[in-house]
PDB file of N, CA, C, O and CB in Angstrom:
ATOM      1  N   MET A   1       0.857  -0.907   0.174  1.00  0.00           N
ATOM      2  CA  MET A   1      -0.005   0.059   0.052  1.00  0.00           C
ATOM      3  C   MET A   1       0.822   1.254  -0.017  1.00  0.00           C
ATOM      4  O   MET A   1       1.944   1.253   0.491  1.00  0.00           O
ATOM      5  CB  MET A   1      -0.988   0.056   1.086  1.00  0.00           C
ATOM      6  N   TYR A   2       0.364   2.241  -0.591  1.00  0.00           N
ATOM      7  CA  TYR A   2       0.903   3.689  -0.823  1.00  0.00           C
ATOM      8  C   TYR A   2       0.467   4.974   0.015  1.00  0.00           C
ATOM      9  O   TYR A   2      -0.701   5.200  -0.303  1.00  0.00           O
ATOM     10  CB  TYR A   2       0.564   4.021  -2.179  1.00  0.00           C
ATOM     11  N   LYS A   3       0.765   5.617   0.655  1.00  0.00           N
ATOM     12  CA  LYS A   3       0.287   6.979   1.015  1.00  0.00           C
ATOM     13  C   LYS A   3       0.819   7.895   0.294  1.00  0.00           C
ATOM     14  O   LYS A   3       2.024   7.969   0.054  1.00  0.00           O
ATOM     15  CB  LYS A   3       0.493   7.348   2.286  1.00  0.00           C
ATOM     16  N   VAL A   4      -0.115   8.728  -0.141  1.00  0.00           N
ATOM     17  CA  VAL A   4       0.472   9.920  -1.069  1.00  0.00           C
ATOM     18  C   VAL A   4      -0.270  10.928  -0.500  1.00  0.00           C
ATOM     19  O   VAL A   4      -1.484  11.000  -0.311  1.00  0.00           O
ATOM     20  CB  VAL A   4       0.265   9.846  -2.763  1.00  0.00           C
ATOM     21  N   PHE A   5       0.744  11.805  -0.216  1.00  0.00           N
ATOM     22  CA  PHE A   5       0.549  13.280   0.588  1.00  0.00           C
ATOM     23  C   PHE A   5       1.446  14.224  -0.104  1.00  0.00           C
ATOM     24  O   PHE A   5       2.357  13.939  -0.881  1.00  0.00           O
ATOM     25  CB  PHE A   5       0.991  13.265   2.298  1.00  0.00           C
ATOM     26  N   HIS A   6       1.115  15.219   0.230  1.00  0.00           N
ATOM     27  CA  HIS A   6       2.035  16.871   0.149  1.00  0.00           C
ATOM     28  C   HIS A   6       2.396  17.490   1.289  1.00  0.00           C
ATOM     29  O   HIS A   6       1.814  17.228   2.342  1.00  0.00           O
ATOM     30  CB  HIS A   6       1.236  18.102  -0.497  1.00  0.00           C
ATOM     31  N   ARG A   7       3.499  18.476   1.219  1.00  0.00           N
ATOM     32  CA  ARG A   7       4.107  18.934   2.206  1.00  0.00           C
ATOM     33  C   ARG A   7       4.861  20.021   1.624  1.00  0.00           C
ATOM     34  O   ARG A   7       4.799  19.969   0.395  1.00  0.00           O
ATOM     35  CB  ARG A   7       4.826  17.966   2.897  1.00  0.00           C
ATOM     36  N   THR A   8       5.560  21.001   2.065  1.00  0.00           N
ATOM     37  CA  THR A   8       6.486  22.063   1.864  1.00  0.00           C
ATOM     38  C   THR A   8       7.873  21.653   1.901  1.00  0.00           C
ATOM     39  O   THR A   8       8.090  20.666   2.603  1.00  0.00           O
ATOM     40  CB  THR A   8       6.286  23.071   2.809  1.00  0.00           C
ATOM     41  N   TRP A   9       8.533  22.001   1.509  1.00  0.00           N
ATOM     42  CA  TRP A   9      10.300  21.819   1.675  1.00  0.00           C
ATOM     43  C   TRP A   9      10.922  22.816   2.405  1.00  0.00           C
ATOM     44  O   TRP A   9      11.980  22.586   2.990  1.00  0.00           O
ATOM     45  CB  TRP A   9      11.142  21.868   0.282  1.00  0.00           C
ATOM     46  N   TRP A  10      10.274  24.119   2.442  1.00  0.00           N
ATOM     47  CA  TRP A  10      11.093  25.254   3.093  1.00  0.00           C
ATOM     48  C   TRP A  10      10.499  25.815   3.977  1.00  0.00           C
ATOM     49  O   TRP A  10       9.292  25.582   4.041  1.00  0.00           O
ATOM     50  CB  TRP A  10      11.509  26.243   2.325  1.00  0.00           C
ATOM     51  N   LYS A  11      11.098  26.745   4.970  1.00  0.00           N
ATOM     52  CA  LYS A  11      10.490  27.817   5.754  1.00  0.00           C
ATOM     53  C   LYS A  11      11.046  29.067   5.807  1.00  0.00           C
ATOM     54  O   LYS A  11      12.221  29.341   5.561  1.00  0.00           O
ATOM     55  CB  LYS A  11      10.382  27.476   6.962  1.00  0.00           C
ATOM     56  N   HIS A  12      10.289  29.720   6.090  1.00  0.00           N
ATOM     57  CA  HIS A  12      11.068  31.173   6.110  1.00  0.00           C
ATOM     58  C   HIS A  12      11.730  31.533   7.328  1.00  0.00           C
ATOM     59  O   HIS A  12      11.260  31.398   8.458  1.00  0.00           O
ATOM     60  CB  HIS A  12      10.125  32.348   5.860  1.00  0.00           C
ATOM     61  N   SER A  13      13.064  32.090   6.968  1.00  0.00           N
ATOM     62  CA  SER A  13      14.460  32.056   8.179  1.00  0.00           C
ATOM     63  C   SER A  13      15.237  33.088   7.522  1.00  0.00           C
ATOM     64  O   SER A  13      15.889  32.957   6.486  1.00  0.00           O
ATOM     65  CB  SER A  13      15.548  30.396   8.367  1.00  0.00           C
ATOM     66  N   LYS A  14      15.076  34.312   8.356  1.00  0.00           N
ATOM     67  CA  LYS A  14      15.850  35.622   7.997  1.00  0.00           C
ATOM     68  C   LYS A  14      17.118  35.123   7.739  1.00  0.00           C
ATOM     69  O   LYS A  14      17.521  35.468   6.628  1.00  0.00           O
ATOM     70  CB  LYS A  14      15.905  36.784   9.125  1.00  0.00           C
ATOM     71  N   GLY A  15      18.234  34.129   8.649  1.00  0.00           N
ATOM     72  CA  GLY A  15      19.441  33.952   8.648  1.00  0.00           C
ATOM     73  C   GLY A  15      19.983  33.201   7.234  1.00  0.00           C
ATOM     74  O   GLY A  15      21.184  33.059   7.004  1.00  0.00           O
ATOM     75  N   TRP A  16      18.743  32.669   6.178  1.00  0.00           N
ATOM     76  CA  TRP A  16      19.611  31.859   5.280  1.00  0.00           C
ATOM     77  C   TRP A  16      19.494  32.593   4.081  1.00  0.00           C
ATOM     78  O   TRP A  16      18.795  33.606   4.066  1.00  0.00           O
ATOM     79  CB  TRP A  16      19.217  30.333   5.103  1.00  0.00           C
ATOM     80  N   PRO A  17      20.101  32.203   3.060  1.00  0.00           N
ATOM     81  CA  PRO A  17      19.849  33.021   1.875  1.00  0.00           C
ATOM     82  C   PRO A  17      18.547  32.949   1.149  1.00  0.00           C
ATOM     83  O   PRO A  17      17.874  31.924   1.040  1.00  0.00           O
ATOM     84  CB  PRO A  17      20.804  32.731   0.963  1.00  0.00           C
ATOM     85  N   ASN A  18      18.237  34.157   0.647  1.00  0.00           N
ATOM     86  CA  ASN A  18      16.953  34.127   0.060  1.00  0.00           C
ATOM     87  C   ASN A  18      15.753  33.963   1.230  1.00  0.00           C
ATOM     88  O   ASN A  18      14.568  33.647   1.121  1.00  0.00           O
ATOM     89  CB  ASN A  18      16.948  32.914  -1.007  1.00  0.00           C
ATOM     90  N   GLY A  19      16.378  34.232   2.118  1.00  0.00           N
ATOM     91  CA  GLY A  19      15.374  34.175   3.284  1.00  0.00           C
ATOM     92  C   GLY A  19      14.653  32.661   3.764  1.00  0.00           C
ATOM     93  O   GLY A  19      13.911  32.555   4.740  1.00  0.00           O
ATOM     94  N   LEU A  20      14.999  31.662   2.958  1.00  0.00           N
ATOM     95  CA  LEU A  20      14.475  30.150   3.109  1.00  0.00           C
ATOM     96  C   LEU A  20      15.639  29.277   3.635  1.00  0.00           C
ATOM     97  O   LEU A  20      16.837  29.397   3.382  1.00  0.00           O
ATOM     98  CB  LEU A  20      13.934  29.500   1.619  1.00  0.00           C
ATOM     99  N   GLU A  21      14.975  28.308   4.478  1.00  0.00           N
ATOM    100  CA  GLU A  21      15.810  27.333   4.947  1.00  0.00           C
ATOM    101  C   GLU A  21      15.218  25.922   4.712  1.00  0.00           C
ATOM    102  O   GLU A  21      14.083  25.623   5.083  1.00  0.00           O
ATOM    103  CB  GLU A  21      16.084  27.589   6.364  1.00  0.00           C
ATOM    104  N   PRO A  22      16.058  25.072   4.073  1.00  0.00           N
ATOM    105  CA  PRO A  22      15.492  23.692   4.310  1.00  0.00           C
ATOM    106  C   PRO A  22      14.695  22.909   5.525  1.00  0.00           C
ATOM    107  O   PRO A  22      15.233  22.505   6.556  1.00  0.00           O
ATOM    108  CB  PRO A  22      16.471  23.040   4.169  1.00  0.00           C
ATOM    109  N   CYS A  23      13.357  22.787   5.200  1.00  0.00           N
ATOM    110  CA  CYS A  23      12.715  22.214   6.139  1.00  0.00           C
ATOM    111  C   CYS A  23      11.555  21.297   5.845  1.00  0.00           C
ATOM    112  O   CYS A  23      10.458  21.852   5.777  1.00  0.00           O
ATOM    113  CB  CYS A  23      12.378  23.129   6.874  1.00  0.00           C
ATOM    114  N   PRO A  24      11.606  19.785   5.630  1.00  0.00           N
ATOM    115  CA  PRO A  24      10.481  19.251   5.058  1.00  0.00           C
ATOM    116  C   PRO A  24       9.201  19.396   6.219  1.00  0.00           C
ATOM    117  O   PRO A  24       9.420  19.277   7.425  1.00  0.00           O
ATOM    118  CB  PRO A  24      10.846  17.681   4.599  1.00  0.00           C
ATOM    119  N   GLY A  25       8.086  19.621   5.752  1.00  0.00           N
ATOM    120  CA  GLY A  25       6.965  19.957   6.490  1.00  0.00           C
ATOM    121  C   GLY A  25       6.018  19.076   6.736  1.00  0.00           C
ATOM    122  O   GLY A  25       6.034  18.030   6.087  1.00  0.00           O
ATOM    123  N   VAL A  26       5.119  19.271   7.595  1.00  0.00           N
ATOM    124  CA  VAL A  26       4.301  18.188   7.753  1.00  0.00           C
ATOM    125  C   VAL A  26       3.359  17.666   6.762  1.00  0.00           C
ATOM    126  O   VAL A  26       2.720  18.395   6.003  1.00  0.00           O
ATOM    127  CB  VAL A  26       3.673  18.413   8.725  1.00  0.00           C
ATOM    128  N   LYS A  27       3.270  16.146   6.788  1.00  0.00           N
ATOM    129  CA  LYS A  27       2.622  15.551   5.801  1.00  0.00           C
ATOM    130  C   LYS A  27       0.997  15.552   5.626  1.00  0.00           C
ATOM    131  O   LYS A  27       0.365  15.024   6.540  1.00  0.00           O
ATOM    132  CB  LYS A  27       3.071  14.344   5.899  1.00  0.00           C
ATOM    133  N   HIS A  28       0.280  16.093   4.540  1.00  0.00           N
ATOM    134  CA  HIS A  28      -1.037  16.265   4.513  1.00  0.00           C
ATOM    135  C   HIS A  28      -1.652  15.374   3.372  1.00  0.00           C
ATOM    136  O   HIS A  28      -1.426  15.608   2.185  1.00  0.00           O
ATOM    137  CB  HIS A  28      -1.323  17.711   4.369  1.00  0.00           C
ATOM    138  N   SER A  29      -2.563  14.181   3.872  1.00  0.00           N
ATOM    139  CA  SER A  29      -2.719  13.205   3.217  1.00  0.00           C
ATOM    140  C   SER A  29      -3.440  13.520   1.809  1.00  0.00           C
ATOM    141  O   SER A  29      -4.266  14.433   1.815  1.00  0.00           O
ATOM    142  CB  SER A  29      -3.338  12.332   4.044  1.00  0.00           C
ATOM    143  N   ILE A  30      -3.236  12.959   0.822  1.00  0.00           N
ATOM    144  CA  ILE A  30      -3.952  13.005  -0.280  1.00  0.00           C
ATOM    145  C   ILE A  30      -4.791  11.950  -0.709  1.00  0.00           C
ATOM    146  O   ILE A  30      -5.851  12.218  -1.275  1.00  0.00           O
ATOM    147  CB  ILE A  30      -3.215  13.241  -1.137  1.00  0.00           C
ATOM    148  N   GLY A  31      -4.403  10.651  -0.483  1.00  0.00           N
ATOM    149  CA  GLY A  31      -4.683   9.335  -0.334  1.00  0.00           C
ATOM    150  C   GLY A  31      -4.118   8.322  -0.136  1.00  0.00           C
ATOM    151  O   GLY A  31      -2.917   8.422   0.116  1.00  0.00           O
ATOM    152  N   LYS A  32      -4.707   7.010  -0.166  1.00  0.00           N
ATOM    153  CA  LYS A  32      -4.026   5.797  -0.116  1.00  0.00           C
ATOM    154  C   LYS A  32      -4.352   4.981  -1.495  1.00  0.00           C
ATOM    155  O   LYS A  32      -5.279   5.339  -2.221  1.00  0.00           O
ATOM    156  CB  LYS A  32      -4.462   5.011   1.212  1.00  0.00           C
ATOM    157  N   CYS A  33      -3.468   3.788  -1.822  1.00  0.00           N
ATOM    158  CA  CYS A  33      -3.460   3.317  -2.907  1.00  0.00           C
ATOM    159  C   CYS A  33      -2.740   2.063  -2.744  1.00  0.00           C
ATOM    160  O   CYS A  33      -1.902   1.911  -1.855  1.00  0.00           O
ATOM    161  CB  CYS A  33      -3.007   4.182  -3.804  1.00  0.00           C
ATOM    162  N   TYR A  34      -3.127   0.943  -3.792  1.00  0.00           N
ATOM    163  CA  TYR A  34      -2.162  -0.236  -3.637  1.00  0.00           C
ATOM    164  C   TYR A  34      -1.420  -0.263  -4.597  1.00  0.00           C
ATOM    165  O   TYR A  34      -0.629  -1.195  -4.455  1.00  0.00           O
ATOM    166  CB  TYR A  34      -2.677  -1.499  -3.523  1.00  0.00           C
ATOM    167  N   GLU A  35      -1.218   0.406  -5.732  1.00  0.00           N
ATOM    168  CA  GLU A  35      -0.196   0.146  -6.561  1.00  0.00           C
ATOM    169  C   GLU A  35       0.614   1.456  -6.917  1.00  0.00           C
ATOM    170  O   GLU A  35      -0.043   2.492  -7.023  1.00  0.00           O
ATOM    171  CB  GLU A  35      -0.740  -0.530  -7.741  1.00  0.00           C
ATOM    172  N   GLU A  36       1.815   1.500  -7.088  1.00  0.00           N
ATOM    173  CA  GLU A  36       2.667   2.445  -7.285  1.00  0.00           C
ATOM    174  C   GLU A  36       2.465   3.175  -8.379  1.00  0.00           C
ATOM    175  O   GLU A  36       2.516   4.375  -8.110  1.00  0.00           O
ATOM    176  CB  GLU A  36       3.779   2.021  -7.280  1.00  0.00           C
ATOM    177  N   GLU A  37       2.288   2.985  -9.330  1.00  0.00           N
ATOM    178  CA  GLU A  37       1.556   3.479 -10.678  1.00  0.00           C
ATOM    179  C   GLU A  37       0.512   4.311 -10.124  1.00  0.00           C
ATOM    180  O   GLU A  37       0.518   5.473 -10.528  1.00  0.00           O
ATOM    181  CB  GLU A  37       0.891   2.255 -11.688  1.00  0.00           C
ATOM    182  N   THR A  38      -0.271   4.028  -9.398  1.00  0.00           N
ATOM    183  CA  THR A  38      -1.383   4.849  -8.997  1.00  0.00           C
ATOM    184  C   THR A  38      -1.146   6.044  -8.304  1.00  0.00           C
ATOM    185  O   THR A  38      -1.656   7.150  -8.481  1.00  0.00           O
ATOM    186  CB  THR A  38      -2.195   4.165  -8.254  1.00  0.00           C
ATOM    187  N   ALA A  39      -0.019   5.554  -7.217  1.00  0.00           N
ATOM    188  CA  ALA A  39       0.291   6.647  -6.396  1.00  0.00           C
ATOM    189  C   ALA A  39       1.050   7.922  -7.293  1.00  0.00           C
ATOM    190  O   ALA A  39       0.789   9.102  -7.060  1.00  0.00           O
ATOM    191  CB  ALA A  39       1.239   6.054  -5.192  1.00  0.00           C
ATOM    192  N   ARG A  40       1.932   7.527  -8.248  1.00  0.00           N
ATOM    193  CA  ARG A  40       2.638   8.149  -9.190  1.00  0.00           C
ATOM    194  C   ARG A  40       1.725   9.411 -10.061  1.00  0.00           C
ATOM    195  O   ARG A  40       2.162  10.510 -10.401  1.00  0.00           O
ATOM    196  CB  ARG A  40       3.155   6.961 -10.103  1.00  0.00           C
ATOM    197  N   GLU A  41       0.252   8.823 -10.301  1.00  0.00           N
ATOM    198  CA  GLU A  41      -0.624   9.310 -11.195  1.00  0.00           C
ATOM    199  C   GLU A  41      -1.168  10.129 -10.101  1.00  0.00           C
ATOM    200  O   GLU A  41      -1.069  11.301 -10.464  1.00  0.00           O
ATOM    201  CB  GLU A  41      -1.565   8.302 -12.030  1.00  0.00           C
ATOM    202  N   LEU A  42      -1.696  10.059  -8.935  1.00  0.00           N
ATOM    203  CA  LEU A  42      -2.308  11.023  -8.183  1.00  0.00           C
ATOM    204  C   LEU A  42      -1.224  11.862  -7.737  1.00  0.00           C
ATOM    205  O   LEU A  42      -1.702  12.960  -7.455  1.00  0.00           O
ATOM    206  CB  LEU A  42      -3.126  10.482  -7.088  1.00  0.00           C
ATOM    207  N   CYS A  43       0.209  11.834  -7.518  1.00  0.00           N
ATOM    208  CA  CYS A  43       0.977  12.917  -7.519  1.00  0.00           C
ATOM    209  C   CYS A  43       1.018  13.383  -8.479  1.00  0.00           C
ATOM    210  O   CYS A  43       0.776  14.556  -8.192  1.00  0.00           O
ATOM    211  CB  CYS A  43       1.996  12.851  -7.182  1.00  0.00           C
ATOM    212  N   LYS A  44       1.201  13.331  -9.833  1.00  0.00           N
ATOM    213  CA  LYS A  44       1.185  13.877 -10.826  1.00  0.00           C
ATOM    214  C   LYS A  44       0.216  14.840 -11.007  1.00  0.00           C
ATOM    215  O   LYS A  44       0.529  16.028 -11.084  1.00  0.00           O
ATOM    216  CB  LYS A  44       1.199  13.108 -11.592  1.00  0.00           C
ATOM    217  N   GLU A  45      -1.073  14.413 -11.094  1.00  0.00           N
ATOM    218  CA  GLU A  45      -2.207  15.207 -10.889  1.00  0.00           C
ATOM    219  C   GLU A  45      -2.573  16.159  -9.914  1.00  0.00           C
ATOM    220  O   GLU A  45      -3.248  17.161 -10.154  1.00  0.00           O
ATOM    221  CB  GLU A  45      -2.990  14.541 -10.839  1.00  0.00           C
ATOM    222  N   TRP A  46      -2.096  15.819  -8.749  1.00  0.00           N
ATOM    223  CA  TRP A  46      -1.936  17.089  -7.496  1.00  0.00           C
ATOM    224  C   TRP A  46      -0.872  18.040  -7.722  1.00  0.00           C
ATOM    225  O   TRP A  46      -1.004  19.243  -7.498  1.00  0.00           O
ATOM    226  CB  TRP A  46      -1.559  16.500  -5.963  1.00  0.00           C
ATOM    227  N   ASN A  47       0.182  17.504  -8.166  1.00  0.00           N
ATOM    228  CA  ASN A  47       1.177  18.738  -8.668  1.00  0.00           C
ATOM    229  C   ASN A  47       0.877  19.368 -10.015  1.00  0.00           C
ATOM    230  O   ASN A  47       1.402  20.476 -10.118  1.00  0.00           O
ATOM    231  CB  ASN A  47       2.688  18.229  -8.807  1.00  0.00           C
ATOM    232  N   ASP A  48       0.203  18.993 -11.047  1.00  0.00           N
ATOM    233  CA  ASP A  48      -0.352  19.627 -12.021  1.00  0.00           C
ATOM    234  C   ASP A  48      -1.622  20.591 -11.941  1.00  0.00           C
ATOM    235  O   ASP A  48      -1.982  21.347 -12.843  1.00  0.00           O
ATOM    236  CB  ASP A  48      -0.557  18.720 -12.774  1.00  0.00           C
ATOM    237  N   ASN A  49      -2.172  20.444 -10.826  1.00  0.00           N
ATOM    238  CA  ASN A  49      -3.201  21.481 -10.029  1.00  0.00           C
ATOM    239  C   ASN A  49      -3.272  21.990  -9.316  1.00  0.00           C
ATOM    240  O   ASN A  49      -4.288  22.505  -8.850  1.00  0.00           O
ATOM    241  CB  ASN A  49      -3.941  21.401  -9.699  1.00  0.00           C
ATOM    242  N   ASN A  50      -1.791  22.061  -8.815  1.00  0.00           N
ATOM    243  CA  ASN A  50      -1.645  22.859  -7.591  1.00  0.00           C
ATOM    244  C   ASN A  50       0.047  23.850  -7.395  1.00  0.00           C
ATOM    245  O   ASN A  50       1.156  23.339  -7.240  1.00  0.00           O
ATOM    246  CB  ASN A  50      -1.861  21.586  -6.300  1.00  0.00           C
ATOM    247  N   GLU A  51      -0.161  24.796  -7.443  1.00  0.00           N
ATOM    248  CA  GLU A  51       1.264  25.685  -7.599  1.00  0.00           C
ATOM    249  C   GLU A  51       2.087  25.263  -6.426  1.00  0.00           C
ATOM    250  O   GLU A  51       1.663  25.029  -5.295  1.00  0.00           O
ATOM    251  CB  GLU A  51       1.059  27.467  -7.545  1.00  0.00           C
ATOM    252  N   PRO A  52       3.678  25.180  -6.968  1.00  0.00           N
ATOM    253  CA  PRO A  52       4.119  24.859  -5.483  1.00  0.00           C
ATOM    254  C   PRO A  52       4.700  25.945  -4.575  1.00  0.00           C
ATOM    255  O   PRO A  52       5.348  25.777  -3.542  1.00  0.00           O
ATOM    256  CB  PRO A  52       5.164  23.819  -5.517  1.00  0.00           C
ATOM    257  N   GLY A  53       4.317  27.177  -5.207  1.00  0.00           N
ATOM    258  CA  GLY A  53       4.800  28.737  -4.493  1.00  0.00           C
ATOM    259  C   GLY A  53       5.877  28.573  -3.752  1.00  0.00           C
ATOM    260  O   GLY A  53       6.517  27.535  -3.922  1.00  0.00           O
ATOM    261  N   GLU A  54       6.223  29.313  -3.001  1.00  0.00           N
ATOM    262  CA  GLU A  54       7.735  30.170  -2.693  1.00  0.00           C
ATOM    263  C   GLU A  54       8.242  28.696  -1.596  1.00  0.00           C
ATOM    264  O   GLU A  54       9.454  28.551  -1.432  1.00  0.00           O
ATOM    265  CB  GLU A  54       7.508  32.329  -1.559  1.00  0.00           C
ATOM    266  N   LEU A  55       7.586  28.008  -1.128  1.00  0.00           N
ATOM    267  CA  LEU A  55       7.842  27.039  -0.032  1.00  0.00           C
ATOM    268  C   LEU A  55       7.865  25.442  -0.666  1.00  0.00           C
ATOM    269  O   LEU A  55       8.012  24.404  -0.021  1.00  0.00           O
ATOM    270  CB  LEU A  55       6.598  27.243   1.158  1.00  0.00           C
ATOM    271  N   SER A  56       7.682  25.588  -2.049  1.00  0.00           N
ATOM    272  CA  SER A  56       7.755  24.375  -2.522  1.00  0.00           C
ATOM    273  C   SER A  56       6.780  23.012  -2.350  1.00  0.00           C
ATOM    274  O   SER A  56       7.147  21.839  -2.425  1.00  0.00           O
ATOM    275  CB  SER A  56       8.822  24.161  -2.136  1.00  0.00           C
ATOM    276  N   ASP A  57       5.432  23.523  -2.096  1.00  0.00           N
ATOM    277  CA  ASP A  57       4.756  22.223  -1.515  1.00  0.00           C
ATOM    278  C   ASP A  57       4.437  21.552  -2.721  1.00  0.00           C
ATOM    279  O   ASP A  57       4.118  22.095  -3.779  1.00  0.00           O
ATOM    280  CB  ASP A  57       3.403  22.430  -0.555  1.00  0.00           C
ATOM    281  N   LYS A  58       4.540  20.357  -2.504  1.00  0.00           N
ATOM    282  CA  LYS A  58       4.687  19.145  -3.965  1.00  0.00           C
ATOM    283  C   LYS A  58       4.224  17.899  -3.157  1.00  0.00           C
ATOM    284  O   LYS A  58       4.566  17.661  -1.999  1.00  0.00           O
ATOM    285  CB  LYS A  58       6.654  18.807  -4.798  1.00  0.00           C
ATOM    286  N   ALA A  59       3.344  17.082  -3.976  1.00  0.00           N
ATOM    287  CA  ALA A  59       3.013  15.829  -3.765  1.00  0.00           C
ATOM    288  C   ALA A  59       4.138  14.743  -4.005  1.00  0.00           C
ATOM    289  O   ALA A  59       5.035  14.810  -4.845  1.00  0.00           O
ATOM    290  CB  ALA A  59       1.909  15.613  -4.547  1.00  0.00           C
ATOM    291  N   GLU A  60       3.870  13.563  -2.949  1.00  0.00           N
ATOM    292  CA  GLU A  60       4.991  12.548  -3.166  1.00  0.00           C
ATOM    293  C   GLU A  60       4.168  11.612  -2.284  1.00  0.00           C
ATOM    294  O   GLU A  60       3.181  11.862  -1.591  1.00  0.00           O
ATOM    295  CB  GLU A  60       6.714  12.950  -2.668  1.00  0.00           C
ATOM    296  N   TYR A  61       4.929  10.292  -2.521  1.00  0.00           N
ATOM    297  CA  TYR A  61       4.391   9.118  -1.684  1.00  0.00           C
ATOM    298  C   TYR A  61       5.367   8.174  -1.159  1.00  0.00           C
ATOM    299  O   TYR A  61       6.574   8.325  -1.348  1.00  0.00           O
ATOM    300  CB  TYR A  61       3.456   8.321  -2.456  1.00  0.00           C
ATOM    301  N   GLU A  62       4.858   7.184  -0.491  1.00  0.00           N
ATOM    302  CA  GLU A  62       5.820   6.568   0.460  1.00  0.00           C
ATOM    303  C   GLU A  62       4.958   4.919   0.697  1.00  0.00           C
ATOM    304  O   GLU A  62       3.765   4.762   0.955  1.00  0.00           O
ATOM    305  CB  GLU A  62       6.004   7.719   2.104  1.00  0.00           C
ATOM    306  N   GLU A  63       5.645   4.223   0.576  1.00  0.00           N
ATOM    307  CA  GLU A  63       4.958   2.640   1.217  1.00  0.00           C
ATOM    308  C   GLU A  63       4.723   2.771   2.370  1.00  0.00           C
ATOM    309  O   GLU A  63       5.448   3.389   3.149  1.00  0.00           O
ATOM    310  CB  GLU A  63       5.807   1.296   1.229  1.00  0.00           C
ATOM    311  N   VAL A  64       3.665   2.205   2.663  1.00  0.00           N
ATOM    312  CA  VAL A  64       3.197   1.854   4.129  1.00  0.00           C
ATOM    313  C   VAL A  64       2.992   0.438   4.641  1.00  0.00           C
ATOM    314  O   VAL A  64       2.625   0.248   5.801  1.00  0.00           O
ATOM    315  CB  VAL A  64       1.937   2.455   4.340  1.00  0.00           C
TER     316      VAL A  64
END
């Protein structure tokens, strides 16, 4: 089974270049599925329909 989620990869921090510090954010669930191909498709669909923004909010998946 695969868990599909999205999260940010940066946080605002004045002491870092461009004011952004690497920091994996909280995982926000998109869904679960049984096949890796389906997990990839869910990530692509979410990423195609949501701008990553300044903090690089993107979908990904993990096996559970």
